Every structure is written in structure tokens, then in C-alpha cells.
C-alpha positions in Angstrom: 247.7 115.7 327.0 244.7 113.5 325.9 242.1 113.2 328.7 242.1 109.4 329.0 245.9 108.8 329.0 248.6 108.8 331.6 251.4 108.2 329.1 251.2 111.2 326.8 249.1 109.1 324.3 246.5 110.5 322.2 244.1 107.7 322.8 242.3 106.0 325.6 244.8 103.6 327.1 244.1 100.4 328.9 246.6 101.5 331.5 244.5 104.7 332.1 241.2 102.6 332.3 242.6 100.3 335.0 244.5 102.9 337.0 241.5 105.4 337.0 239.1 102.6 338.1 241.2 100.7 340.6 243.9 103.2 341.5 246.7 100.7 341.0 248.5 98.7 338.3 246.3 95.9 336.9 247.9 93.1 334.9 246.2 90.4 332.6 247.1 86.9 333.5 246.3 84.4 330.7 244.9 81.0 331.4 243.7 78.2 329.2 240.2 76.5 329.2 241.4 74.1 326.5 238.7 75.0 324.0 238.9 74.7 320.4 237.1 76.6 317.6 233.8 75.6 315.8 235.2 77.0 312.5 237.9 74.4 312.3 235.4 72.0 310.7 235.3 74.5 307.9 238.9 74.7 307.5 239.4 77.7 310.0 240.4 81.3 309.1 242.9 81.6 306.3 245.5 83.3 308.8 245.1 80.7 311.4 247.7 77.9 312.0 245.5 76.2 314.5 248.0 76.2 317.3 245.4 77.9 319.6 243.2 74.9 319.4 245.8 72.7 321.3 245.5 73.3 325.0 248.7 74.6 326.5 248.0 73.4 330.0 245.8 70.8 331.7 246.3 72.3 335.2 243.6 73.9 337.0 242.8 77.6 336.6 244.3 78.5 339.9 247.5 76.5 339.2 247.9 78.2 335.8 247.3 81.6 337.4 249.8 81.1 340.1 252.4 79.9 337.6 251.9 82.7 335.0 251.8 85.5 337.6 255.3 84.7 339.0 256.8 86.3 335.9 254.6 89.3 336.2 255.3 89.9 339.9 258.9 90.3 339.2 258.1 93.4 337.0 255.0 94.7 338.8 255.0 93.6 342.4 251.8 94.4 344.5 249.7 94.6 341.3 246.0 93.5 340.9 245.0 91.0 338.3 242.5 90.3 335.5 242.3 86.6 334.6 242.2 86.4 330.7 240.7 83.2 329.0 242.4 83.9 325.8 243.1 80.8 323.8 240.4 79.4 321.4 236.6 80.0 321.7 235.9 80.0 325.3 232.2 79.6 325.0 232.5 76.5 322.6 232.2 73.2 324.6 230.5 71.7 327.5 228.6 74.6 329.2 228.8 73.3 332.8 232.4 72.3 332.7 233.5 75.7 331.1 231.5 77.7 333.7 232.8 75.7 336.6 236.4 76.5 335.5 235.5 80.2 334.9 233.9 80.2 338.5 237.2 79.1 339.8 238.8 82.3 338.8 236.4 84.1 341.2 237.9 82.2 344.2 241.5 83.7 343.5 242.5 86.6 345.8 243.2 90.1 344.3 241.6 89.3 341.0 239.6 92.3 339.9 238.2 91.1 336.6 237.6 88.4 334.1 238.0 88.7 330.3 236.5 86.0 328.1 237.5 85.6 324.4 234.9 84.1 322.1 233.2 84.3 318.7 229.8 86.1 318.0 228.4 82.9 316.8 229.0 81.0 320.0 227.0 82.8 322.6 223.7 81.3 323.3 220.9 82.1 325.9 222.7 79.9 328.5 225.7 82.1 328.3 223.9 85.4 328.3 222.3 84.3 331.6 225.7 83.1 333.0 227.3 86.4 331.9 224.6 88.4 333.6 225.3 86.8 336.9 229.0 86.9 336.4 228.8 90.5 335.6 227.4 91.2 339.1 230.4 89.5 340.8 233.4 90.9 338.9 234.6 93.3 336.1 233.5 91.2 333.1 234.7 91.8 329.5 233.7 89.7 326.5 236.2 89.8 323.7 234.6 89.2 320.3 236.5 88.7 317.0 235.1 90.6 314.1 238.3 91.3 312.1 236.3 93.4 309.4 232.7 94.7 309.0 232.7 93.7 305.3 230.9 90.5 304.7 232.8 90.0 301.5 236.1 90.0 303.5 234.7 87.8 306.3 233.7 85.2 303.5 237.0 85.5 301.8 238.9 84.9 304.9 236.6 81.9 305.8 235.7 83.6 309.0 232.6 81.4 309.5 230.2 84.3 310.7 228.8 87.4 309.2 228.8 91.1 310.3 225.0 90.5 311.1 226.1 87.7 313.6 228.5 90.2 315.3 225.9 93.0 315.3 223.3 90.8 317.0 225.6 89.5 319.7 227.0 92.9 320.7 223.4 94.4 321.0 222.4 91.4 323.2 225.5 91.7 325.4 225.0 95.5 325.7 221.3 95.1 326.4 222.4 93.3 329.6 225.2 95.9 330.3 228.1 93.5 329.6 231.3 95.1 328.3 232.4 94.2 324.8 235.9 94.5 323.2 236.1 93.9 319.6 239.1 92.5 317.6 239.9 93.9 314.1 242.7 93.2 311.7 244.1 95.8 309.4 245.6 94.7 306.0 243.2 91.8 305.2 243.4 90.8 301.5 242.1 93.4 299.0 240.7 95.8 301.7 241.3 99.5 301.1 242.2 102.1 303.8 238.6 103.4 303.5 237.2 100.0 304.1 239.4 99.5 307.3 238.4 102.9 308.6 234.7 102.1 307.8 235.2 99.1 310.2 236.2 101.5 313.0 233.3 103.6 312.4 230.9 100.8 312.5 232.2 99.6 315.8 231.9 103.2 317.2 228.3 103.4 316.0 227.7 100.0 317.7 228.7 101.3 321.0 231.6 98.9 321.8 233.5 99.5 325.1 237.0 98.6 323.8 238.9 97.6 320.7 242.1 95.5 319.8 243.6 96.5 316.6 245.9 94.1 314.9 248.1 94.2 311.7 247.6 91.1 309.5 250.7 88.8 309.8 251.4 85.6 308.0 252.3 82.5 309.9 253.7 79.3 308.5 251.4 76.4 307.6 248.4 78.7 306.8 246.6 79.2 303.6 247.5 83.0 303.9 251.2 81.9 303.6 250.4 80.1 300.4 248.7 83.2 299.0 251.6 85.3 300.0 254.1 82.9 298.3 251.8 83.0 295.1 251.7 86.8 295.3 247.9 86.8 295.5 247.9 89.9 297.9 250.2 92.5 299.4 250.8 93.1 303.0 250.6 96.6 304.5 253.8 98.5 304.7 254.8 99.8 308.2 254.0 103.4 307.0 250.5 102.3 305.7 249.6 100.6 308.9 250.6 103.6 311.0 248.5 106.0 309.0 245.5 103.7 309.0 245.5 103.0 312.8 246.0 106.7 313.6 243.0 107.6 311.3 240.8 104.8 312.7 241.4 106.1 316.2 240.0 109.5 315.1 236.6 108.1 314.5 236.4 106.2 317.9 234.6 107.9 320.8 237.2 109.0 323.4 235.6 106.8 326.0 236.3 103.7 324.1 239.2 101.9 325.7 242.1 101.0 323.1 243.3 97.6 324.5 246.0 97.3 321.8 247.2 98.9 318.6 249.3 96.0 317.3 249.5 92.3 317.8 252.3 90.0 319.2 253.1 87.3 316.6 255.0 84.2 317.5 258.4 84.6 316.2 258.9 81.0 315.5 255.9 80.8 313.3 256.0 84.4 311.7 256.8 84.8 308.0 256.0 88.4 307.5 255.9 91.4 308.2 259.0 91.5 310.4 258.4 95.0 311.7 255.9 93.7 314.1 258.6 92.2 316.0 259.6 95.6 317.3 256.4 96.4 319.0 257.5 99.4 321.1 259.1 100.9 318.0 255.9 100.5 316.2 253.7 102.0 318.9 256.2 104.9 319.4 255.9 105.7 315.7 252.1 105.7 315.9 252.3 108.3 318.7 254.8 110.4 316.7 252.5 110.3 313.5 249.4 111.4 315.7 251.4 114.2 317.2 252.8 115.3 313.9 249.4 115.4 312.3 247.7 116.8 315.3 245.3 113.7 315.5 243.7 112.2 318.7 241.0 109.7 319.5 237.6 110.9 318.4 238.8 114.2 316.7 237.0 113.4 313.4 233.6 112.8 315.0 231.0 115.3 314.4 
């Protein structure tokens, strides 16, 4: 069995990370700061339908937490929690108002950590100072969307930042011992398998703490949907995605935590690919592929 797994996985699972650190089940509870995205003014990413920019709740952080955890408690009673500021760019907006809401999370019992999702071009010195202080009070993780290390791809998808922006931000966070989780997307238009693996290699060399791997999917009312209809690019097949993910993992240090290896598309908005709907089946197939080919996280590192 792989060293950093409790589930017969061949990669470092988030479940292992939490149970090894806290010796109990830890569950993420999403809450909404009501933030938008600075890239909207430029049209946004080609795969984004903008739904994240609409606050799902105007309730307080504690009210949102208590409401969302009731569902979790039925499945995992007596668990600990991580509060996840997920929607939008959570460092984009009024600094004092946003930090006041984040600080509210610290007052909630049995919360072991806070995860904040944002963009690498939306963290200034005020946020770095705040993160340093917050990091002393809780298990802080900053999630940053990269999607691809290739600047030509970032420009094509209208990402609104460069690889250099990401690189600078990660190094600044790591300088202050703040944990970083990177998001990447496999199957972005015109990228090859080698380019996607290079993105994994780049993140490994950068020294990230965790990664979320997603498959590109097409939602309604996006530029990407128009491109798909006009046959301007091809989506990855299920088989290709499994092969790419498995091989990306082999170039990641075993200590890097794999937070996810596939996404959770909104079924009402999803156009394709439909194989993402069966998440458990897809993750099981990745496990089978790695076992059949005797692959495990970090096995191709020299």
C-alpha cells in the first residue's frame, strides 16, 4: 500500500492527510463570502458561465456553516471541520469586510482549518500580512487557480494572469510558510499530453503543498460551448484523461496532497463530457489504471 493513503490508493489522499494530522474525520464545509472575480471585466475565462459571481447566501458565515453542516453530520457524525471559502475570488473586494467575515470562522467550535480560494493576481501585501497572522491561529490553506503552466494556453482561455504571476505569488506565500494548493485543468484546447504533464512537473518543482486536478468540461452559456459546437477543439476521452492524470501523479512528490483528481460539474449546466457525472467510477478507473501499470505518486521522480 502507498505510504500516504488509507484507502489502497497509490497517491497521497486528502483523507490520509487529515486523519494522520488530526486523528479523526475532517470534512470541508463551503461558505460564501459573496465575492466576484476581477477577470469578469475582461470577459472571464472561456469555460466560466459566471454563476460563481452571484452570492448564494447573504447569511453570516456561522449561519451558513451551521446550515451546510447539517447534511454532513448525517453522514459523518462527530467529525471535525474545515471552513472552505470557495466561490469567487475571496481576496477581491473590501479588505476589512472580507477579513472580518473570515475571522468569524475562527469563533466556530470544532473548526480545525480554513481554506481560501483566490487568484494569484489578487494577493497584495495586506493579504500576506493577514495570512501570516491567520496561519498562526488555524490550519490555513490558500487555493490558487493556475489551470496550465503554459502562457499561450492562459492567454487563449482568457485567464487574465500569467505563469509568472502564479510563480511570484506561490513563492511569496511559501516564504511565509503558508500552504498552497494549486488547481489545474486537463484537456484545455490544443494542449498535448506532454504539456499537461509539464504543468504537473512545474508545480512539483515550485514546491506546492497540494493539488486539485480537474477535467475540462463545457457548461452552457460559455464561449467554450460555442467553440465545441463549432468543432474548434476536441474534449479528452475518458481513457485519455485517466492516462494523463495517472502519469501526472508520477511526477509529483509523494508528500504533495492530492485534494481531488476530478471535478464536480453542475448537471443542469453541463454539456459535456458526461462521463464526469459518474465520479466514483472515474476515480476507481484511475486507481485500476495505476495498479495495472504499477504507477504510484512520485515514481518517475529522479
